[in-house]
NUNU-688383 format. One record per residue (C-alpha): z, x, y. Coordinates in steps of 0.25 Angstrom, whole numbers, padded with zeros to 4 digits, always signed. Layout:
// residues N
ZXY;...
This chain:
// residues 954
-0006-0139-0232;-0013-0143-0219;-0018-0154-0210;-0026-0156-0198;-0015-0154-0188;-0002-0151-0197;+0000-0141-0208;+0012-0137-0216;+0015-0123-0220;+0025-0127-0231;+0019-0141-0235;+0028-0142-0248;+0040-0143-0239;+0035-0157-0235;+0039-0162-0249;+0053-0162-0243;+0049-0175-0236;+0050-0182-0249;+0065-0180-0249;+0067-0188-0237;+0071-0201-0245;+0081-0194-0253;+0087-0188-0239;+0087-0203-0234;+0095-0207-0247;+0105-0196-0245;+0107-0200-0230;+0110-0214-0235;+0122-0210-0243;+0129-0204-0230;+0143-0209-0230;+0147-0219-0219;+0154-0214-0207;+0169-0215-0207;+0174-0227-0199;+0188-0228-0191;+0196-0240-0195;+0209-0245-0188;+0216-0249-0201;+0208-0244-0213;+0216-0252-0224;+0211-0265-0218;+0196-0261-0219;+0198-0256-0233;+0204-0269-0238;+0193-0277-0231;+0183-0268-0240;+0190-0270-0253;+0183-0284-0254;+0169-0278-0254;+0164-0275-0268;+0153-0265-0264;+0152-0254-0253;+0139-0249-0247;+0139-0235-0241;+0136-0234-0226;+0122-0229-0222;+0118-0218-0212;+0112-0224-0200;+0097-0225-0201;+0094-0217-0189;+0102-0205-0194;+0095-0206-0208;+0082-0206-0201;+0086-0194-0192;+0090-0186-0204;+0077-0189-0212;+0069-0185-0200;+0077-0172-0200;+0074-0169-0214;+0059-0172-0212;+0058-0162-0200;+0064-0151-0208;+0055-0153-0220;+0043-0153-0211;+0047-0141-0204;+0049-0133-0217;+0035-0137-0220;+0030-0128-0209;+0021-0138-0201;+0010-0133-0192;+0003-0141-0181;-0012-0138-0178;-0015-0128-0190;-0027-0119-0188;-0033-0119-0202;-0045-0111-0199;-0038-0100-0191;-0043-0089-0200;-0053-0089-0211;-0057-0078-0221;-0049-0070-0230;-0050-0056-0225;-0041-0048-0215;-0038-0054-0202;-0042-0044-0191;-0034-0048-0178;-0037-0041-0165;-0027-0045-0154;-0028-0042-0139;-0015-0037-0133;-0019-0031-0120;-0015-0035-0106;-0023-0048-0106;-0015-0053-0118;-0001-0053-0111;-0003-0068-0106;-0006-0074-0119;-0001-0064-0129;+0008-0075-0136;-0004-0084-0139;-0012-0072-0144;+0000-0068-0153;+0002-0082-0158;-0013-0083-0162;-0012-0069-0169;+0000-0074-0177;-0007-0086-0181;-0019-0078-0186;-0010-0068-0193;-0001-0079-0200;-0014-0086-0205;-0020-0073-0210;-0006-0070-0217;-0006-0084-0224;-0020-0081-0229;-0015-0067-0234;-0025-0060-0225;-0021-0046-0219;-0021-0045-0204;-0027-0033-0196;-0021-0034-0182;-0025-0025-0170;-0021-0026-0155;-0030-0022-0144;-0020-0016-0135;-0013-0007-0145;-0014+0008-0148;-0022+0014-0159;-0009+0014-0168;-0011-0002-0169;-0013-0003-0184;-0023-0014-0187;-0022-0013-0203;-0022-0026-0210;-0008-0031-0213;+0000-0043-0218;+0002-0055-0208;+0017-0051-0206;+0013-0037-0202;+0003-0042-0192;+0013-0052-0186;+0023-0041-0184;+0012-0033-0177;+0008-0045-0169;+0023-0048-0165;+0024-0033-0160;+0012-0033-0152;+0011-0038-0137;+0002-0038-0125;-0001-0024-0119;-0004-0022-0104;-0016-0014-0107;-0031-0017-0110;-0035-0020-0124;-0043-0010-0133;-0051-0019-0142;-0059-0008-0147;-0048+0000-0153;-0041-0012-0159;-0054-0016-0165;-0056-0002-0171;-0042-0003-0177;-0045-0016-0184;-0058-0011-0189;-0051+0002-0195;-0039-0007-0200;-0049-0016-0208;-0056-0004-0214;-0070-0011-0214;-0064-0024-0220;-0069-0037-0214;-0058-0046-0209;-0058-0060-0213;-0054-0064-0198;-0056-0056-0185;-0048-0062-0174;-0048-0056-0160;-0036-0061-0151;-0042-0057-0137;-0036-0058-0123;-0049-0064-0118;-0054-0052-0110;-0065-0043-0112;-0062-0028-0112;-0069-0015-0114;-0072-0013-0129;-0072-0028-0133;-0086-0027-0137;-0084-0015-0145;-0071-0020-0152;-0079-0033-0156;-0090-0024-0162;-0080-0017-0170;-0073-0030-0175;-0087-0036-0178;-0090-0024-0188;-0078-0030-0197;-0087-0042-0200;-0075-0052-0200;-0075-0065-0207;-0071-0073-0194;-0069-0069-0180;-0059-0076-0170;-0057-0072-0155;-0045-0078-0148;-0047-0077-0133;-0038-0083-0122;-0042-0090-0109;-0042-0078-0099;-0045-0086-0086;-0030-0084-0082;-0030-0069-0084;-0028-0061-0071;-0027-0046-0069;-0023-0039-0056;-0032-0027-0053;-0027-0022-0040;-0017-0023-0028;-0020-0017-0014;-0008-0016-0005;-0017-0016+0008;-0012-0017+0022;-0014-0032+0023;-0010-0037+0010;-0008-0034-0005;-0021-0038-0012;-0021-0040-0027;-0034-0040-0035;-0035-0049-0048;-0045-0051-0059;-0047-0062-0070;-0059-0065-0079;-0071-0071-0073;-0075-0086-0074;-0061-0092-0073;-0057-0104-0064;-0051-0102-0051;-0036-0098-0052;-0024-0097-0042;-0014-0087-0046;-0003-0080-0040;+0001-0065-0039;+0015-0060-0037;+0019-0047-0031;+0033-0041-0036;+0041-0030-0032;+0048-0019-0041;+0059-0029-0043;+0050-0040-0048;+0052-0048-0035;+0041-0056-0030;+0036-0050-0017;+0024-0059-0014;+0014-0069-0021;-0001-0070-0018;-0011-0080-0024;-0022-0075-0033;-0034-0085-0032;-0046-0083-0042;-0059-0091-0038;-0066-0098-0049;-0073-0088-0058;-0068-0076-0050;-0063-0064-0057;-0055-0057-0046;-0046-0062-0035;-0036-0056-0025;-0022-0059-0020;-0016-0055-0007;-0001-0053-0005;+0000-0055+0010;+0014-0049+0011;+0020-0038+0020;+0017-0024+0016;+0032-0021+0014;+0032-0031+0003;+0019-0027-0003;+0024-0013-0004;+0035-0018-0013;+0026-0024-0023;+0027-0018-0037;+0019-0028-0046;+0009-0039-0044;+0007-0050-0054;-0001-0063-0057;+0010-0074-0058;+0011-0079-0072;+0003-0069-0078;+0009-0061-0090;-0001-0049-0092;-0002-0035-0087;-0015-0037-0080;-0009-0047-0071;+0001-0037-0065;-0002-0026-0055;+0008-0015-0053;+0009-0007-0040;+0014+0007-0039;+0019+0016-0028;+0005+0017-0022;+0005+0002-0019;+0019+0002-0012;+0025+0006+0001;+0025+0021+0004;+0037+0029+0008;+0033+0038+0020;+0042+0050+0025;+0042+0053+0040;+0046+0067+0045;+0045+0071+0060;+0045+0084+0067;+0049+0079+0080;+0063+0081+0085;+0072+0069+0083;+0075+0066+0097;+0060+0064+0100;+0059+0054+0088;+0059+0042+0097;+0050+0029+0096;+0036+0031+0101;+0038+0046+0101;+0043+0049+0087;+0032+0055+0078;+0036+0046+0067;+0037+0033+0075;+0022+0029+0074;+0022+0034+0059;+0034+0025+0056;+0028+0013+0063;+0015+0015+0055;+0021+0017+0041;+0033+0007+0041;+0025-0005+0038;+0020+0000+0024;+0029+0012+0021;+0043+0016+0019;+0047+0026+0030;+0056+0038+0026;+0061+0047+0037;+0066+0061+0036;+0081+0061+0035;+0083+0075+0041;+0076+0083+0052;+0077+0095+0043;+0063+0095+0037;+0067+0104+0025;+0076+0093+0021;+0069+0081+0026;+0056+0083+0020;+0060+0086+0006;+0070+0074+0006;+0059+0065+0011;+0050+0070+0000;+0061+0067-0010;+0060+0052-0006;+0046+0052-0011;+0038+0046+0001;+0023+0044-0001;+0020+0050+0013;+0027+0060+0022;+0024+0060+0037;+0027+0073+0045;+0026+0071+0060;+0024+0084+0067;+0030+0093+0058;+0025+0108+0058;+0034+0118+0051;+0042+0113+0039;+0052+0120+0030;+0048+0125+0017;+0056+0114+0010;+0049+0103+0017;+0035+0110+0015;+0037+0111+0000;+0042+0096-0001;+0030+0091+0007;+0021+0099-0002;+0026+0094-0015;+0026+0080-0009;+0012+0080-0005;+0007+0087-0018;+0015+0076-0026;+0007+0065-0019;+0013+0062-0006;+0006+0061+0008;+0010+0070+0019;+0006+0065+0033;+0008+0075+0045;+0006+0073+0060;+0003+0083+0070;+0012+0087+0082;+0017+0099+0089;+0025+0105+0078;+0013+0104+0068;+0004+0110+0078;+0014+0122+0081;+0014+0126+0066;+0006+0138+0062;+0001+0142+0049;-0004+0134+0037;+0003+0122+0033;+0001+0117+0019;+0005+0103+0023;-0006+0100+0032;-0020+0095+0027;-0028+0104+0036;-0026+0118+0043;-0022+0116+0057;-0025+0124+0069;-0012+0131+0073;-0006+0127+0086;-0016+0117+0089;-0010+0104+0095;-0021+0099+0103;-0036+0101+0104;-0041+0112+0113;-0053+0121+0116;-0066+0117+0112;-0060+0105+0105;-0052+0099+0116;-0054+0086+0122;-0051+0080+0136;-0047+0067+0130;-0041+0062+0117;-0050+0060+0105;-0051+0047+0097;-0051+0046+0082;-0064+0046+0074;-0066+0034+0064;-0060+0036+0051;-0069+0041+0040;-0072+0032+0028;-0068+0043+0018;-0054+0045+0024;-0041+0037+0021;-0042+0032+0035;-0055+0025+0033;-0056+0012+0040;-0045+0014+0050;-0049+0010+0064;-0043+0019+0075;-0043+0013+0089;-0052+0020+0099;-0040+0022+0108;-0033+0031+0098;-0034+0046+0103;-0029+0059+0099;-0025+0069+0110;-0019+0081+0102;-0021+0084+0087;-0019+0096+0077;-0033+0102+0074;-0037+0106+0060;-0044+0119+0057;-0058+0117+0053;-0061+0117+0038;-0070+0113+0027;-0061+0102+0022;-0056+0097+0035;-0066+0085+0036;-0061+0081+0022;-0047+0081+0026;-0049+0074+0039;-0045+0059+0038;-0046+0056+0053;-0052+0064+0065;-0054+0063+0080;-0067+0060+0086;-0070+0074+0088;-0069+0077+0073;-0055+0084+0073;-0046+0079+0062;-0035+0069+0065;-0030+0067+0051;-0032+0076+0040;-0027+0076+0025;-0027+0084+0013;-0023+0082-0002;-0012+0091-0007;-0009+0089-0022;-0007+0074-0024;-0004+0071-0010;-0010+0072+0004;-0007+0078+0018;-0011+0071+0030;-0011+0076+0044;-0012+0069+0057;-0017+0079+0068;-0009+0071+0078;+0005+0067+0081;+0012+0055+0075;+0015+0050+0089;+0007+0047+0101;+0007+0061+0108;-0005+0067+0102;-0013+0054+0099;-0011+0039+0100;-0015+0037+0085;-0001+0035+0081;+0001+0022+0090;-0012+0016+0084;-0014+0007+0072;-0024+0017+0066;-0012+0026+0064;-0005+0016+0056;-0017+0014+0047;-0019+0029+0045;-0004+0030+0040;-0005+0018+0031;-0018+0024+0025;-0010+0037+0022;+0002+0029+0016;-0008+0021+0007;-0014+0034+0002;+0000+0040-0001;+0008+0037-0014;+0020+0028-0013;+0028+0040-0019;+0025+0053-0013;+0027+0065-0023;+0029+0062-0038;+0041+0059-0047;+0049+0069-0054;+0039+0080-0049;+0026+0073-0054;+0013+0075-0047;+0003+0064-0046;-0005+0069-0058;+0007+0068-0067;+0009+0057-0077;+0018+0045-0074;+0028+0040-0084;+0027+0025-0087;+0038+0017-0079;+0035+0002-0081;+0024-0004-0089;+0017-0017-0089;+0019-0025-0103;+0008-0035-0108;+0015-0046-0100;+0014-0039-0087;+0028-0035-0086;+0034-0021-0082;+0041-0015-0094;+0046-0001-0098;+0035+0008-0104;+0035+0009-0119;+0034+0022-0127;+0019+0021-0128;+0017+0022-0113;+0013+0036-0108;+0014+0042-0094;+0002+0039-0085;-0007+0050-0082;-0013+0048-0068;-0028+0050-0066;-0036+0056-0055;-0043+0044-0051;-0040+0029-0053;-0028+0024-0062;-0026+0028-0076;-0030+0018-0087;-0021+0008-0093;-0019+0011-0108;-0008+0009-0119;-0002+0022-0115;-0002+0018-0100;-0001+0003-0098;+0000-0003-0085;+0013-0001-0077;+0020+0009-0068;+0020+0024-0071;+0030+0033-0065;+0045+0030-0061;+0052+0021-0052;+0051+0031-0040;+0035+0031-0041;+0025+0025-0051;+0011+0022-0053;+0006+0008-0057;-0004+0007-0068;-0011-0007-0068;-0019-0013-0079;-0031-0018-0072;-0039-0009-0062;-0045-0013-0050;-0058-0020-0053;-0055-0024-0067;-0061-0036-0073;-0057-0046-0083;-0068-0051-0093;-0067-0062-0103;-0069-0059-0118;-0083-0060-0122;-0088-0066-0135;-0086-0056-0146;-0094-0053-0159;-0084-0050-0170;-0094-0050-0182;-0091-0065-0185;-0092-0078-0177;-0081-0078-0167;-0071-0090-0166;-0065-0091-0152;-0051-0096-0151;-0040-0097-0140;-0026-0094-0140;-0016-0106-0142;-0020-0121-0142;-0023-0122-0156;-0012-0114-0163;-0004-0120-0174;+0010-0125-0171;+0021-0123-0181;+0029-0136-0181;+0041-0131-0190;+0049-0126-0178;+0048-0139-0171;+0051-0147-0183;+0064-0139-0185;+0068-0141-0171;+0066-0156-0173;+0075-0156-0185;+0086-0148-0178;+0086-0159-0167;+0087-0170-0177;+0098-0162-0184;+0106-0161-0171;+0104-0176-0169;+0109-0179-0183;+0122-0171-0180;+0124-0178-0167;+0123-0192-0175;+0133-0188-0185;+0143-0184-0175;+0141-0197-0167;+0142-0206-0180;+0155-0199-0184;+0161-0201-0170;+0162-0186-0166;+0159-0189-0152;+0170-0198-0149;+0180-0188-0155;+0174-0177-0147;+0177-0184-0134;+0192-0187-0138;+0194-0172-0142;+0188-0167-0129;+0198-0176-0121;+0209-0170-0128;+0205-0156-0126;+0203-0158-0111;+0218-0162-0111;+0222-0150-0119;+0215-0140-0110;+0221-0144-0097;+0234-0136-0099;+0227-0124-0103;+0218-0124-0091;+0230-0126-0082;+0237-0113-0089;+0224-0105-0086;+0223-0109-0072;+0238-0105-0070;+0235-0092-0076;+0223-0089-0067;+0231-0093-0054;+0242-0083-0059;+0232-0072-0061;+0226-0074-0047;+0240-0073-0041;+0242-0059-0046;+0239-0049-0035;+0228-0038-0038;+0234-0024-0041;+0231-0013-0031;+0232+0002-0033;+0243+0007-0024;+0245+0022-0019;+0259+0027-0023;+0269+0029-0012;+0269+0042-0006;+0254+0045-0010;+0249+0056+0000;+0237+0053+0009;+0225+0060+0005;+0223+0073+0013;+0214+0074+0025;+0201+0080+0022;+0198+0092+0030;+0186+0091+0039;+0174+0099+0035;+0170+0111+0044;+0156+0105+0046;+0163+0092+0051;+0172+0100+0061;+0159+0107+0066;+0152+0094+0068;+0164+0088+0076;+0164+0100+0084;+0149+0101+0087;+0149+0086+0091;+0161+0086+0100;+0153+0092+0111;+0139+0098+0113;+0138+0112+0107;+0127+0122+0108;+0124+0129+0095;+0119+0142+0091;+0113+0147+0078;+0121+0157+0070;+0112+0169+0068;+0121+0177+0059;+0121+0188+0070;+0135+0188+0077;+0130+0194+0090;+0119+0184+0091;+0128+0172+0088;+0139+0177+0098;+0129+0177+0109;+0123+0164+0106;+0137+0158+0105;+0141+0164+0118;+0128+0160+0125;+0130+0145+0121;+0144+0146+0126;+0140+0151+0139;+0129+0140+0140;+0139+0129+0136;+0149+0134+0147;+0138+0134+0158;+0133+0120+0153;+0147+0114+0154;+0148+0120+0168;+0135+0115+0174;+0133+0102+0166;+0140+0090+0161;+0139+0095+0147;+0151+0103+0141;+0146+0109+0128;+0155+0114+0117;+0156+0128+0112;+0143+0133+0105;+0143+0132+0090;+0136+0141+0080;+0127+0134+0069;+0121+0139+0056;+0108+0132+0056;+0108+0132+0040;+0121+0124+0039;+0126+0118+0052;+0123+0105+0057;+0114+0107+0069;+0113+0093+0075;+0126+0094+0083;+0120+0104+0093;+0109+0100+0103;+0105+0115+0105;+0105+0127+0096;+0104+0141+0101;+0097+0150+0091;+0097+0165+0095;+0086+0172+0087;+0089+0186+0082;+0080+0193+0072;+0092+0199+0065;+0098+0186+0062;+0094+0180+0048;+0082+0171+0047;+0087+0157+0045;+0083+0150+0032;+0073+0139+0031;+0083+0128+0029;+0091+0132+0042;+0078+0132+0050;+0075+0119+0044;+0088+0114+0049;+0085+0119+0063;+0071+0112+0063;+0078+0099+0059;+0088+0101+0071;+0077+0103+0080;+0070+0090+0075;+0083+0082+0077;+0084+0086+0092;+0091+0099+0092;+0086+0111+0100;+0086+0125+0096;+0085+0137+0106;+0080+0149+0100;+0083+0162+0108;+0076+0175+0104;+0084+0186+0111;+0077+0198+0108;+0063+0198+0115;+0057+0190+0126;+0050+0178+0120;+0037+0176+0127;+0030+0168+0117;+0031+0162+0103;+0017+0166+0098;+0016+0181+0101;+0013+0191+0090;+0023+0202+0094;+0037+0196+0093;+0051+0202+0092;+0059+0200+0080;+0067+0189+0086;+0055+0181+0089;+0049+0183+0075;+0062+0178+0070;+0061+0166+0079;+0046+0163+0074;+0051+0164+0060;+0062+0153+0063;+0052+0144+0071;+0042+0145+0060;+0051+0136+0051;+0053+0126+0062;+0045+0114+0065;+0044+0115+0080;+0033+0111+0090;+0025+0120+0099;+0033+0128+0110;+0031+0132+0124;+0039+0138+0135;+0047+0128+0144;+0037+0122+0154;+0040+0121+0168;+0042+0106+0168;+0050+0106+0155;+0063+0099+0155;+0071+0112+0152;+0067+0117+0166;+0075+0105+0172;+0085+0100+0162;+0097+0104+0171;+0092+0116+0180;+0078+0118+0185;+0073+0131+0178;+0060+0138+0177;+0065+0148+0167;+0075+0149+0155;+0081+0163+0156;+0092+0168+0147;+0097+0183+0146;+0082+0186+0146;+0071+0179+0155;+0058+0183+0148;+0057+0171+0138;+0052+0157+0139;+0060+0146+0134;+0051+0139+0123;+0052+0124+0120;+0044+0114+0113;+0030+0111+0120;+0030+0099+0128;+0022+0087+0123;+0009+0085+0130;+0003+0071+0134;-0011+0066+0130;-0017+0072+0142;-0012+0086+0139;-0001+0087+0149;+0013+0092+0145;+0025+0083+0147;+0037+0088+0153;+0045+0084+0141;+0044+0080+0126;+0042+0066+0122;+0055+0059+0118;+0064+0066+0127;+0065+0077+0117;+0070+0091+0118;+0063+0104+0113;+0069+0107+0100;+0067+0122+0101;+0068+0132+0113;+0065+0147+0111;+0068+0158+0121;+0071+0173+0121;+0079+0173+0134;+0093+0175+0126;+0100+0163+0132;+0113+0165+0124;+0115+0179+0130;+0113+0173+0144;+0123+0162+0142;+0133+0170+0134;+0147+0172+0140;+0160+0177+0134;+0174+0170+0134;+0176+0173+0148;+0163+0168+0152;+0156+0181+0155;+0142+0183+0152;+0140+0192+0139;+0125+0197+0142;+0118+0200+0155;+0104+0194+0158;+0092+0202+0160;+0093+0200+0175;+0105+0204+0184;+0102+0191+0191;+0113+0181+0187;+0103+0170+0189;+0097+0173+0176;+0110+0169+0168;+0111+0157+0177;+0097+0152+0174;+0100+0156+0159;+0112+0146+0159;+0103+0136+0166;+0093+0137+0156;+0103+0134+0145;+0108+0122+0153;+0094+0117+0154;+0092+0119+0139;+0105+0112+0136;+0102+0100+0145;+0088+0099+0139;+0093+0099+0125;+0104+0088+0128;+0096+0079+0138;+0081+0080+0134;+0070+0080+0144;+0075+0068+0152;+0072+0076+0165;+0057+0076+0162;+0057+0062+0165;+0049+0061+0179;+0049+0046+0179;+0061+0044+0188;+0058+0056+0198;+0052+0048+0209;+0064+0039+0209;+0074+0051+0209;+0066+0057+0220;+0067+0044+0228;+0082+0043+0226;+0084+0057+0230;+0075+0055+0243;+0085+0043+0247;
C-alpha cells in the first residue's frame, strides 16, 4: 500500500483502528475513584432513598489520552514511511553496486552507506540478488551476487579507507562475479572525484549492458587536501588543493603537536574558482619544530591531514671541542659562535666528558642529526668507530680546522678530502700578502643563494691535496679557488669540513651572518635522527608505527599493513599495504602522506555505463521511517497517563506526608554518624617505633678513592706517572719532592708530598701538573689510558714528558732513540696542537725567574710547548688566547734527577757540569714551570708596563 507522501509496510495492521470504539466503551466502565468520607454511615443512609445508581465515568480528557495512545501504537506497527521512493530501482535482474570507499569518502560515508542500504533493501524486497564491490578493497573482496542480508552485513563491515580508489580492479571483480549476466540495475556510489582508471572502469561496466544505470555523486566544493608543508626560515607554509570551479572559501588550518595540543592556527583562503591556496603559520621556529600534524579544521578525511616526521622537526646537534677547558671562554671558545648560530633552530647537546673515547660514543648514542668537531685531530679508535657508524647510518659530521687538525699526519677517514700534512697557512707560490675574500656560492652547491659580505676574509686555512673529484666536493671556495668548505658522502650520511677555525683566529667568517646561514643549510640537509634505530640503515624497511584511518585519525596499524620500503628517489606510493601514516618507532619515524606535492583534485566526469545514466545526490530525498517517532510519542503519552492516575488517586499528597515523617526519623541516625566520625578523627595515627636499645647502624668505612681524593685536595700536590719500573718511579718521586721543597722555600706556595698516579684508573683532575718520565723499558699504556690523559689535558691540566735517555734536538727527526720512539707512539694517540721550543718572549721565561734556558741534569735539550697563536698579520703573540697554559711540555734534560734529594736533603745525582749553578737553574726552571701552570700567562700582559715604569721612576 502506498501514497504520494506516506506509505505503510504493514497496512493490515491499520484495521486495529476499528477497535477504538470498543476501547472507548471499556474505558467508560472504569470504576469510580474512592472518596474519603468523615462518617460513612450518614452518606450510606442518604443514598438508600435512591432507586437507581449510575457508575462514575472516567474524565473525558483521560479517555481521549488513552485512545490517542492506542492509535499511535497501531500506526507504528503498520511501519509508516514518509517520502517513499517508488521508482528507486526498476528491472528484475541482479543489482550491481559499485561503492567508492577511498580517502575522499571519509566525510560523507554515513550518507553513502544509507543510500547503499536503501538500494539493497529495495532489491531484497524485490527478491533480486546483489553484487557488491568496493573500490578501495583488496583483490579478495568477493563481489559474488548474494542475498540482501549478506550484502547488508558486508556493507556494515566496510568503511572508508585512507588510500586512493582502484575503480578498474573493482569493476573487473563485478564483471567476473556476474559471469556475463546483465544486471537489471547498475548503481555507482561515487565520491565525486575523477581518478586514474575511471574511464577504463566505465568501459568494463558498460560491457555488462545493464538495464538501468544510476550514479550517485556528492558536492565536492568543500573537499580540501593538503599537498605539502615547508618549514622555512620565516614561516611554516602549507599548500592546499581543491576541485576547480568552486566558490570562494575561508577555511582554517590547525597545527598540533605530538600530544594533540594546538600549536598554531592559520587561515586558508581560496579565491573564487581557484584550485590551490597557501596558509602561513607565522609562529616562532621553536613552536614550528614541535608540530607533528597539520589538519583542516572540521574535515574528517585523510587528505585533509598532513603528517610531519623527523625531517621536519628541530635537529639535535652534538658539539665537541678540541681546545682545553680553560680556553673555552666567550668570544674565544671554538664552540661559542657555533652554539649561537645553531641554538635558534636546533637542540644543542655538548660532550659530557673531555675523554673523546667516552664522550663521542655517548654522544652518538643520544642520536643527534649532526655532530660538530671543532679542531680535533687525533681521536681514539673507539671514537673513530662510533663516528664512522654514525655517518654511515645517516648522520652529518661537520669538522672545523685548527692547529690540532693541521698537526695530524696520515690519512684520516673522517675528512672529506685529503689534506696537506702540516699545512696551517698558505705559503710558497700560493701565499698572499693580505687576507683572501670568499668567492660567490655556486648554484649547484647546498650553499647556493647565501650572500657573503665583502668584508669577510680568510687569513689561514687548511689546504686540500689536488684531485680529480676536488671540485665536486667543494661547497665553498676562496677568491683564488682554494677550498673553504668541502664535503663527501659516506654511506647514508655526509662529512663536511670547514678549512678554517670555528672562532675568529683564522677568519672572521664565524662572526658574520653568512656563517649562520651556512650552518642552517647543513642542519636542514641532515636528518632529525642521526643513525638508525635498532641497527637499521637508511635502506632498511620501516615498520608501521601509527596509521591514518578513513576519518583522518591516527590509529594503530592493522594486520594488513606492511613495513615501508624506502625508495631511492621521492617517496613510496600510498597503497593498501602502506597507507598514509608514520613508519618507524617513537624514537624516529618517516611520514608517508596521501597527497604528493602538485596533486590535483578533478571532478567526476560524465560516464558512459551502457545505459542512460540517472544522476542522483546523497540525502535530501531519502525515505523517513516514522515508526520510531510514533513509538516515542506513544511512550510519552503512556507516561502522562501514569502521572494522571497518580494524581487522581491522591498519591502526591501522601508522598509529601511520608517525606516529612522520614526526615524526622533520619535526624537521630545522622547525629550518630557525626559522633562516630568525630571519635575516629580524635584517634592519633599509629607510628612505627624502634625497640629500646636498638643499636645504631655501623659507620660506613670511607672508600680508598675517597681518602685519596681528600688527601689530593687538602693541598697542592704534584703527580708523576707510575711507569711500572721501580727505579724510574723512585727518581720521579724524589725529584718532585725536592722541587716541592724548593718551591715552598722560594715562593708562597707550600706543596704537599708528590703523589703517584695510575693514568688508567686514578682521577687526574686533582693535579695541576703531571710529570711523565719516558723509559722504553716501561710497558706501553693502553689506548683507554692515553685517552684519559688527552681528556686531562683538554680540561686544563699540563703533562711534562721527560725523555731521559738521549738529547732531544727535535720532534721530527728520522734517527731517534728508543725512548724518543716510545714518546712518538704515545703522542700519536694524543690530540695535541703543533709544538715549538719555548720562544724568548714566552711567559715561561719570566713566570718567576728570568730565564734563557731550562736545564735539568742535562742541558742539551729544548723545552717544547704548544706553538703560540699568530695574529692575522702573521706575528706571534707572547701568550695563547684566553690566558691558557700549554697542556703539554717535552724535554730530555732529566728534570727529576736534577731535583731529586734524599731524606736528609742531599742531592742524589750529579749534573753534567760541576758548576753548581746548573742545578740552581734547574730548580728555577721547575719553579717557572710550576708558576706558569698555576697562574697562566698574566705576565704577558704589557698594557700596564708604562704605568709600572712611571711608578718605579717616582
